[in-house]
ROKOL-135980 format. One record per residue (C-alpha): residue number from 1; residue in three letters; x, y, z. Coordinates in steps of 0.5 Angstrom, whole numbers, plus 500, padded with zeros to 3 digits. Layout:
N
<r><nr>NUM</nr><rest>ALA</rest><c1>X</c1><c2>Y</c2><c3>Z</c3></r>
...
# end
This chain:
213
<r><nr>1</nr><rest>UNK</rest><c1>524</c1><c2>738</c2><c3>572</c3></r>
<r><nr>2</nr><rest>UNK</rest><c1>528</c1><c2>733</c2><c3>570</c3></r>
<r><nr>3</nr><rest>UNK</rest><c1>528</c1><c2>725</c2><c3>573</c3></r>
<r><nr>4</nr><rest>UNK</rest><c1>534</c1><c2>721</c2><c3>573</c3></r>
<r><nr>5</nr><rest>UNK</rest><c1>534</c1><c2>714</c2><c3>573</c3></r>
<r><nr>6</nr><rest>UNK</rest><c1>539</c1><c2>710</c2><c3>578</c3></r>
<r><nr>7</nr><rest>UNK</rest><c1>542</c1><c2>704</c2><c3>572</c3></r>
<r><nr>8</nr><rest>UNK</rest><c1>541</c1><c2>698</c2><c3>576</c3></r>
<r><nr>9</nr><rest>UNK</rest><c1>548</c1><c2>694</c2><c3>577</c3></r>
<r><nr>10</nr><rest>UNK</rest><c1>549</c1><c2>689</c2><c3>572</c3></r>
<r><nr>11</nr><rest>UNK</rest><c1>552</c1><c2>682</c2><c3>575</c3></r>
<r><nr>12</nr><rest>UNK</rest><c1>559</c1><c2>681</c2><c3>575</c3></r>
<r><nr>13</nr><rest>UNK</rest><c1>562</c1><c2>678</c2><c3>570</c3></r>
<r><nr>14</nr><rest>UNK</rest><c1>566</c1><c2>673</c2><c3>574</c3></r>
<r><nr>15</nr><rest>UNK</rest><c1>559</c1><c2>671</c2><c3>578</c3></r>
<r><nr>16</nr><rest>UNK</rest><c1>556</c1><c2>670</c2><c3>571</c3></r>
<r><nr>17</nr><rest>UNK</rest><c1>562</c1><c2>666</c2><c3>568</c3></r>
<r><nr>18</nr><rest>UNK</rest><c1>561</c1><c2>662</c2><c3>574</c3></r>
<r><nr>19</nr><rest>UNK</rest><c1>554</c1><c2>660</c2><c3>574</c3></r>
<r><nr>20</nr><rest>UNK</rest><c1>556</c1><c2>658</c2><c3>566</c3></r>
<r><nr>21</nr><rest>UNK</rest><c1>562</c1><c2>654</c2><c3>568</c3></r>
<r><nr>22</nr><rest>UNK</rest><c1>557</c1><c2>650</c2><c3>574</c3></r>
<r><nr>23</nr><rest>UNK</rest><c1>551</c1><c2>648</c2><c3>568</c3></r>
<r><nr>24</nr><rest>UNK</rest><c1>555</c1><c2>646</c2><c3>564</c3></r>
<r><nr>25</nr><rest>UNK</rest><c1>559</c1><c2>642</c2><c3>568</c3></r>
<r><nr>26</nr><rest>UNK</rest><c1>552</c1><c2>639</c2><c3>571</c3></r>
<r><nr>27</nr><rest>UNK</rest><c1>549</c1><c2>638</c2><c3>564</c3></r>
<r><nr>28</nr><rest>UNK</rest><c1>556</c1><c2>633</c2><c3>561</c3></r>
<r><nr>29</nr><rest>UNK</rest><c1>555</c1><c2>629</c2><c3>569</c3></r>
<r><nr>30</nr><rest>UNK</rest><c1>548</c1><c2>628</c2><c3>566</c3></r>
<r><nr>31</nr><rest>UNK</rest><c1>550</c1><c2>625</c2><c3>560</c3></r>
<r><nr>32</nr><rest>UNK</rest><c1>555</c1><c2>621</c2><c3>562</c3></r>
<r><nr>33</nr><rest>UNK</rest><c1>551</c1><c2>618</c2><c3>567</c3></r>
<r><nr>34</nr><rest>UNK</rest><c1>546</c1><c2>617</c2><c3>560</c3></r>
<r><nr>35</nr><rest>UNK</rest><c1>553</c1><c2>614</c2><c3>557</c3></r>
<r><nr>36</nr><rest>UNK</rest><c1>555</c1><c2>609</c2><c3>563</c3></r>
<r><nr>37</nr><rest>UNK</rest><c1>548</c1><c2>607</c2><c3>563</c3></r>
<r><nr>38</nr><rest>UNK</rest><c1>546</c1><c2>606</c2><c3>557</c3></r>
<r><nr>39</nr><rest>UNK</rest><c1>553</c1><c2>602</c2><c3>556</c3></r>
<r><nr>40</nr><rest>UNK</rest><c1>551</c1><c2>598</c2><c3>563</c3></r>
<r><nr>41</nr><rest>UNK</rest><c1>545</c1><c2>595</c2><c3>559</c3></r>
<r><nr>42</nr><rest>UNK</rest><c1>548</c1><c2>594</c2><c3>552</c3></r>
<r><nr>43</nr><rest>UNK</rest><c1>552</c1><c2>590</c2><c3>557</c3></r>
<r><nr>44</nr><rest>UNK</rest><c1>547</c1><c2>586</c2><c3>561</c3></r>
<r><nr>45</nr><rest>UNK</rest><c1>543</c1><c2>585</c2><c3>554</c3></r>
<r><nr>46</nr><rest>UNK</rest><c1>550</c1><c2>581</c2><c3>551</c3></r>
<r><nr>47</nr><rest>UNK</rest><c1>550</c1><c2>578</c2><c3>556</c3></r>
<r><nr>48</nr><rest>UNK</rest><c1>543</c1><c2>575</c2><c3>556</c3></r>
<r><nr>49</nr><rest>UNK</rest><c1>543</c1><c2>573</c2><c3>548</c3></r>
<r><nr>50</nr><rest>UNK</rest><c1>550</c1><c2>570</c2><c3>549</c3></r>
<r><nr>51</nr><rest>UNK</rest><c1>547</c1><c2>565</c2><c3>555</c3></r>
<r><nr>52</nr><rest>UNK</rest><c1>540</c1><c2>564</c2><c3>550</c3></r>
<r><nr>53</nr><rest>UNK</rest><c1>545</c1><c2>563</c2><c3>544</c3></r>
<r><nr>54</nr><rest>UNK</rest><c1>549</c1><c2>558</c2><c3>547</c3></r>
<r><nr>55</nr><rest>UNK</rest><c1>543</c1><c2>552</c2><c3>548</c3></r>
<r><nr>56</nr><rest>UNK</rest><c1>539</c1><c2>556</c2><c3>542</c3></r>
<r><nr>57</nr><rest>UNK</rest><c1>546</c1><c2>554</c2><c3>538</c3></r>
<r><nr>58</nr><rest>UNK</rest><c1>547</c1><c2>547</c2><c3>541</c3></r>
<r><nr>59</nr><rest>UNK</rest><c1>539</c1><c2>545</c2><c3>539</c3></r>
<r><nr>60</nr><rest>UNK</rest><c1>539</c1><c2>547</c2><c3>532</c3></r>
<r><nr>61</nr><rest>UNK</rest><c1>546</c1><c2>543</c2><c3>531</c3></r>
<r><nr>62</nr><rest>UNK</rest><c1>543</c1><c2>536</c2><c3>534</c3></r>
<r><nr>63</nr><rest>UNK</rest><c1>537</c1><c2>537</c2><c3>529</c3></r>
<r><nr>64</nr><rest>UNK</rest><c1>541</c1><c2>539</c2><c3>524</c3></r>
<r><nr>65</nr><rest>UNK</rest><c1>546</c1><c2>534</c2><c3>525</c3></r>
<r><nr>66</nr><rest>UNK</rest><c1>540</c1><c2>528</c2><c3>526</c3></r>
<r><nr>67</nr><rest>UNK</rest><c1>536</c1><c2>531</c2><c3>519</c3></r>
<r><nr>68</nr><rest>UNK</rest><c1>542</c1><c2>531</c2><c3>515</c3></r>
<r><nr>69</nr><rest>UNK</rest><c1>548</c1><c2>529</c2><c3>517</c3></r>
<r><nr>70</nr><rest>UNK</rest><c1>555</c1><c2>532</c2><c3>520</c3></r>
<r><nr>71</nr><rest>UNK</rest><c1>556</c1><c2>536</c2><c3>514</c3></r>
<r><nr>72</nr><rest>UNK</rest><c1>549</c1><c2>540</c2><c3>513</c3></r>
<r><nr>73</nr><rest>UNK</rest><c1>550</c1><c2>547</c2><c3>513</c3></r>
<r><nr>74</nr><rest>UNK</rest><c1>545</c1><c2>548</c2><c3>518</c3></r>
<r><nr>75</nr><rest>UNK</rest><c1>551</c1><c2>545</c2><c3>523</c3></r>
<r><nr>76</nr><rest>UNK</rest><c1>555</c1><c2>549</c2><c3>520</c3></r>
<r><nr>77</nr><rest>UNK</rest><c1>553</c1><c2>556</c2><c3>521</c3></r>
<r><nr>78</nr><rest>UNK</rest><c1>550</c1><c2>553</c2><c3>528</c3></r>
<r><nr>79</nr><rest>UNK</rest><c1>557</c1><c2>552</c2><c3>530</c3></r>
<r><nr>80</nr><rest>UNK</rest><c1>559</c1><c2>560</c2><c3>528</c3></r>
<r><nr>81</nr><rest>UNK</rest><c1>554</c1><c2>561</c2><c3>532</c3></r>
<r><nr>82</nr><rest>UNK</rest><c1>556</c1><c2>557</c2><c3>537</c3></r>
<r><nr>83</nr><rest>UNK</rest><c1>563</c1><c2>558</c2><c3>537</c3></r>
<r><nr>84</nr><rest>UNK</rest><c1>561</c1><c2>567</c2><c3>537</c3></r>
<r><nr>85</nr><rest>UNK</rest><c1>556</c1><c2>566</c2><c3>542</c3></r>
<r><nr>86</nr><rest>UNK</rest><c1>562</c1><c2>563</c2><c3>547</c3></r>
<r><nr>87</nr><rest>UNK</rest><c1>566</c1><c2>567</c2><c3>545</c3></r>
<r><nr>88</nr><rest>UNK</rest><c1>561</c1><c2>574</c2><c3>547</c3></r>
<r><nr>89</nr><rest>UNK</rest><c1>558</c1><c2>570</c2><c3>553</c3></r>
<r><nr>90</nr><rest>UNK</rest><c1>567</c1><c2>569</c2><c3>556</c3></r>
<r><nr>91</nr><rest>UNK</rest><c1>569</c1><c2>577</c2><c3>554</c3></r>
<r><nr>92</nr><rest>UNK</rest><c1>562</c1><c2>579</c2><c3>557</c3></r>
<r><nr>93</nr><rest>UNK</rest><c1>560</c1><c2>575</c2><c3>564</c3></r>
<r><nr>94</nr><rest>UNK</rest><c1>565</c1><c2>577</c2><c3>567</c3></r>
<r><nr>95</nr><rest>UNK</rest><c1>564</c1><c2>585</c2><c3>566</c3></r>
<r><nr>96</nr><rest>UNK</rest><c1>556</c1><c2>583</c2><c3>566</c3></r>
<r><nr>97</nr><rest>UNK</rest><c1>556</c1><c2>580</c2><c3>573</c3></r>
<r><nr>98</nr><rest>UNK</rest><c1>560</c1><c2>584</c2><c3>577</c3></r>
<r><nr>99</nr><rest>UNK</rest><c1>555</c1><c2>590</c2><c3>575</c3></r>
<r><nr>100</nr><rest>UNK</rest><c1>549</c1><c2>586</c2><c3>577</c3></r>
<r><nr>101</nr><rest>UNK</rest><c1>552</c1><c2>584</c2><c3>583</c3></r>
<r><nr>102</nr><rest>UNK</rest><c1>554</c1><c2>593</c2><c3>585</c3></r>
<r><nr>103</nr><rest>UNK</rest><c1>548</c1><c2>594</c2><c3>584</c3></r>
<r><nr>104</nr><rest>UNK</rest><c1>545</c1><c2>588</c2><c3>588</c3></r>
<r><nr>105</nr><rest>UNK</rest><c1>549</c1><c2>590</c2><c3>593</c3></r>
<r><nr>106</nr><rest>UNK</rest><c1>547</c1><c2>599</c2><c3>592</c3></r>
<r><nr>107</nr><rest>UNK</rest><c1>540</c1><c2>596</c2><c3>594</c3></r>
<r><nr>108</nr><rest>UNK</rest><c1>541</c1><c2>593</c2><c3>599</c3></r>
<r><nr>109</nr><rest>UNK</rest><c1>545</c1><c2>597</c2><c3>602</c3></r>
<r><nr>110</nr><rest>UNK</rest><c1>539</c1><c2>601</c2><c3>601</c3></r>
<r><nr>111</nr><rest>UNK</rest><c1>534</c1><c2>596</c2><c3>605</c3></r>
<r><nr>112</nr><rest>UNK</rest><c1>539</c1><c2>596</c2><c3>610</c3></r>
<r><nr>113</nr><rest>UNK</rest><c1>539</c1><c2>603</c2><c3>610</c3></r>
<r><nr>114</nr><rest>UNK</rest><c1>530</c1><c2>603</c2><c3>611</c3></r>
<r><nr>115</nr><rest>UNK</rest><c1>531</c1><c2>598</c2><c3>616</c3></r>
<r><nr>116</nr><rest>UNK</rest><c1>536</c1><c2>601</c2><c3>622</c3></r>
<r><nr>117</nr><rest>UNK</rest><c1>531</c1><c2>607</c2><c3>620</c3></r>
<r><nr>118</nr><rest>UNK</rest><c1>525</c1><c2>604</c2><c3>621</c3></r>
<r><nr>119</nr><rest>UNK</rest><c1>522</c1><c2>605</c2><c3>614</c3></r>
<r><nr>120</nr><rest>UNK</rest><c1>522</c1><c2>599</c2><c3>611</c3></r>
<r><nr>121</nr><rest>UNK</rest><c1>516</c1><c2>594</c2><c3>612</c3></r>
<r><nr>122</nr><rest>UNK</rest><c1>516</c1><c2>588</c2><c3>615</c3></r>
<r><nr>123</nr><rest>UNK</rest><c1>515</c1><c2>582</c2><c3>613</c3></r>
<r><nr>124</nr><rest>UNK</rest><c1>511</c1><c2>576</c2><c3>615</c3></r>
<r><nr>125</nr><rest>UNK</rest><c1>514</c1><c2>569</c2><c3>616</c3></r>
<r><nr>126</nr><rest>UNK</rest><c1>513</c1><c2>565</c2><c3>610</c3></r>
<r><nr>127</nr><rest>UNK</rest><c1>511</c1><c2>557</c2><c3>612</c3></r>
<r><nr>128</nr><rest>UNK</rest><c1>516</c1><c2>551</c2><c3>610</c3></r>
<r><nr>129</nr><rest>UNK</rest><c1>510</c1><c2>549</c2><c3>605</c3></r>
<r><nr>130</nr><rest>UNK</rest><c1>509</c1><c2>557</c2><c3>601</c3></r>
<r><nr>131</nr><rest>UNK</rest><c1>515</c1><c2>557</c2><c3>601</c3></r>
<r><nr>132</nr><rest>UNK</rest><c1>516</c1><c2>551</c2><c3>597</c3></r>
<r><nr>133</nr><rest>UNK</rest><c1>510</c1><c2>552</c2><c3>593</c3></r>
<r><nr>134</nr><rest>UNK</rest><c1>513</c1><c2>558</c2><c3>591</c3></r>
<r><nr>135</nr><rest>UNK</rest><c1>520</c1><c2>555</c2><c3>589</c3></r>
<r><nr>136</nr><rest>UNK</rest><c1>517</c1><c2>550</c2><c3>585</c3></r>
<r><nr>137</nr><rest>UNK</rest><c1>513</c1><c2>555</c2><c3>582</c3></r>
<r><nr>138</nr><rest>UNK</rest><c1>518</c1><c2>559</c2><c3>578</c3></r>
<r><nr>139</nr><rest>UNK</rest><c1>518</c1><c2>556</c2><c3>570</c3></r>
<r><nr>140</nr><rest>UNK</rest><c1>526</c1><c2>555</c2><c3>572</c3></r>
<r><nr>141</nr><rest>UNK</rest><c1>525</c1><c2>552</c2><c3>577</c3></r>
<r><nr>142</nr><rest>UNK</rest><c1>520</c1><c2>546</c2><c3>574</c3></r>
<r><nr>143</nr><rest>UNK</rest><c1>524</c1><c2>547</c2><c3>567</c3></r>
<r><nr>144</nr><rest>UNK</rest><c1>531</c1><c2>544</c2><c3>570</c3></r>
<r><nr>145</nr><rest>UNK</rest><c1>527</c1><c2>540</c2><c3>575</c3></r>
<r><nr>146</nr><rest>UNK</rest><c1>524</c1><c2>537</c2><c3>567</c3></r>
<r><nr>147</nr><rest>UNK</rest><c1>532</c1><c2>537</c2><c3>565</c3></r>
<r><nr>148</nr><rest>UNK</rest><c1>534</c1><c2>532</c2><c3>570</c3></r>
<r><nr>149</nr><rest>UNK</rest><c1>530</c1><c2>525</c2><c3>566</c3></r>
<r><nr>150</nr><rest>UNK</rest><c1>535</c1><c2>528</c2><c3>559</c3></r>
<r><nr>151</nr><rest>UNK</rest><c1>540</c1><c2>528</c2><c3>562</c3></r>
<r><nr>152</nr><rest>UNK</rest><c1>540</c1><c2>522</c2><c3>566</c3></r>
<r><nr>153</nr><rest>UNK</rest><c1>539</c1><c2>519</c2><c3>558</c3></r>
<r><nr>154</nr><rest>UNK</rest><c1>545</c1><c2>523</c2><c3>556</c3></r>
<r><nr>155</nr><rest>UNK</rest><c1>549</c1><c2>518</c2><c3>561</c3></r>
<r><nr>156</nr><rest>UNK</rest><c1>545</c1><c2>511</c2><c3>560</c3></r>
<r><nr>157</nr><rest>UNK</rest><c1>546</c1><c2>513</c2><c3>551</c3></r>
<r><nr>158</nr><rest>UNK</rest><c1>553</c1><c2>514</c2><c3>553</c3></r>
<r><nr>159</nr><rest>UNK</rest><c1>555</c1><c2>508</c2><c3>557</c3></r>
<r><nr>160</nr><rest>UNK</rest><c1>551</c1><c2>504</c2><c3>553</c3></r>
<r><nr>161</nr><rest>UNK</rest><c1>555</c1><c2>507</c2><c3>548</c3></r>
<r><nr>162</nr><rest>UNK</rest><c1>562</c1><c2>506</c2><c3>551</c3></r>
<r><nr>163</nr><rest>UNK</rest><c1>561</c1><c2>500</c2><c3>553</c3></r>
<r><nr>164</nr><rest>UNK</rest><c1>558</c1><c2>497</c2><c3>545</c3></r>
<r><nr>165</nr><rest>UNK</rest><c1>563</c1><c2>491</c2><c3>544</c3></r>
<r><nr>166</nr><rest>UNK</rest><c1>564</c1><c2>492</c2><c3>536</c3></r>
<r><nr>167</nr><rest>UNK</rest><c1>564</c1><c2>500</c2><c3>534</c3></r>
<r><nr>168</nr><rest>UNK</rest><c1>557</c1><c2>499</c2><c3>530</c3></r>
<r><nr>169</nr><rest>UNK</rest><c1>554</c1><c2>495</c2><c3>534</c3></r>
<r><nr>170</nr><rest>UNK</rest><c1>546</c1><c2>495</c2><c3>535</c3></r>
<r><nr>171</nr><rest>UNK</rest><c1>548</c1><c2>496</c2><c3>543</c3></r>
<r><nr>172</nr><rest>UNK</rest><c1>552</c1><c2>503</c2><c3>540</c3></r>
<r><nr>173</nr><rest>UNK</rest><c1>546</c1><c2>505</c2><c3>535</c3></r>
<r><nr>174</nr><rest>UNK</rest><c1>541</c1><c2>504</c2><c3>541</c3></r>
<r><nr>175</nr><rest>UNK</rest><c1>546</c1><c2>509</c2><c3>546</c3></r>
<r><nr>176</nr><rest>UNK</rest><c1>546</c1><c2>515</c2><c3>540</c3></r>
<r><nr>177</nr><rest>UNK</rest><c1>538</c1><c2>514</c2><c3>540</c3></r>
<r><nr>178</nr><rest>UNK</rest><c1>538</c1><c2>515</c2><c3>547</c3></r>
<r><nr>179</nr><rest>UNK</rest><c1>544</c1><c2>520</c2><c3>547</c3></r>
<r><nr>180</nr><rest>UNK</rest><c1>541</c1><c2>525</c2><c3>542</c3></r>
<r><nr>181</nr><rest>UNK</rest><c1>533</c1><c2>523</c2><c3>545</c3></r>
<r><nr>182</nr><rest>UNK</rest><c1>537</c1><c2>526</c2><c3>552</c3></r>
<r><nr>183</nr><rest>UNK</rest><c1>541</c1><c2>532</c2><c3>549</c3></r>
<r><nr>184</nr><rest>UNK</rest><c1>535</c1><c2>534</c2><c3>545</c3></r>
<r><nr>185</nr><rest>UNK</rest><c1>530</c1><c2>535</c2><c3>551</c3></r>
<r><nr>186</nr><rest>UNK</rest><c1>536</c1><c2>538</c2><c3>555</c3></r>
<r><nr>187</nr><rest>UNK</rest><c1>538</c1><c2>543</c2><c3>550</c3></r>
<r><nr>188</nr><rest>UNK</rest><c1>531</c1><c2>544</c2><c3>548</c3></r>
<r><nr>189</nr><rest>UNK</rest><c1>528</c1><c2>546</c2><c3>556</c3></r>
<r><nr>190</nr><rest>UNK</rest><c1>534</c1><c2>551</c2><c3>557</c3></r>
<r><nr>191</nr><rest>UNK</rest><c1>532</c1><c2>554</c2><c3>549</c3></r>
<r><nr>192</nr><rest>UNK</rest><c1>525</c1><c2>555</c2><c3>551</c3></r>
<r><nr>193</nr><rest>UNK</rest><c1>523</c1><c2>555</c2><c3>558</c3></r>
<r><nr>194</nr><rest>UNK</rest><c1>530</c1><c2>556</c2><c3>563</c3></r>
<r><nr>195</nr><rest>UNK</rest><c1>534</c1><c2>562</c2><c3>560</c3></r>
<r><nr>196</nr><rest>UNK</rest><c1>529</c1><c2>566</c2><c3>557</c3></r>
<r><nr>197</nr><rest>UNK</rest><c1>526</c1><c2>565</c2><c3>565</c3></r>
<r><nr>198</nr><rest>UNK</rest><c1>532</c1><c2>566</c2><c3>568</c3></r>
<r><nr>199</nr><rest>UNK</rest><c1>534</c1><c2>572</c2><c3>564</c3></r>
<r><nr>200</nr><rest>UNK</rest><c1>528</c1><c2>576</c2><c3>564</c3></r>
<r><nr>201</nr><rest>UNK</rest><c1>528</c1><c2>575</c2><c3>571</c3></r>
<r><nr>202</nr><rest>UNK</rest><c1>535</c1><c2>577</c2><c3>571</c3></r>
<r><nr>203</nr><rest>UNK</rest><c1>534</c1><c2>584</c2><c3>567</c3></r>
<r><nr>204</nr><rest>UNK</rest><c1>527</c1><c2>586</c2><c3>571</c3></r>
<r><nr>205</nr><rest>UNK</rest><c1>532</c1><c2>585</c2><c3>578</c3></r>
<r><nr>206</nr><rest>UNK</rest><c1>537</c1><c2>590</c2><c3>573</c3></r>
<r><nr>207</nr><rest>UNK</rest><c1>532</c1><c2>594</c2><c3>571</c3></r>
<r><nr>208</nr><rest>UNK</rest><c1>528</c1><c2>595</c2><c3>578</c3></r>
<r><nr>209</nr><rest>UNK</rest><c1>535</c1><c2>597</c2><c3>582</c3></r>
<r><nr>210</nr><rest>UNK</rest><c1>537</c1><c2>603</c2><c3>576</c3></r>
<r><nr>211</nr><rest>UNK</rest><c1>540</c1><c2>608</c2><c3>580</c3></r>
<r><nr>212</nr><rest>UNK</rest><c1>534</c1><c2>614</c2><c3>578</c3></r>
<r><nr>213</nr><rest>UNK</rest><c1>528</c1><c2>609</c2><c3>577</c3></r>
# end
């Protein structure tokens, strides 16, 4: 007795092509999203690096000027770094600030949605003393407060130089020394404490609010 096997119907060519096209479009969308995220990360990194290079270059310039004079090769190199950092910061900062604001605005809207749906965790109110301790415990705030006396030294030194009776007088020399101490202290604090702390906080906030993470 002959047995006949019915051939299974093959999927329509149109459906197969449509499914393949959807997979290709989805893959391109994922690749484009990854490239956009990598480009945004690069912009933020360049912004933070430029922000740090400004006080770092100024600090190196001050040290070189005090060590070997205005014509020192170290001063010339620091000036080139400062110029490059200033140009980079001016070009990148508008885009970086816009990216940060958009990302933080998205995080705020998500928090507001959770709050409206009743899924947001309840937070207890902090006392003024607790808020003050938390505020003063931030290394960036401590560094900024520590820089205030050095800024005052800069102002005092400039005042002494401006009110010097003759050029090259002892008062002008004292004013120059006071100004140099003020610049070194201020740039050192911004280079080693304030800017690195702020940059780390911004980078953590950026990575925490990154979509899909």
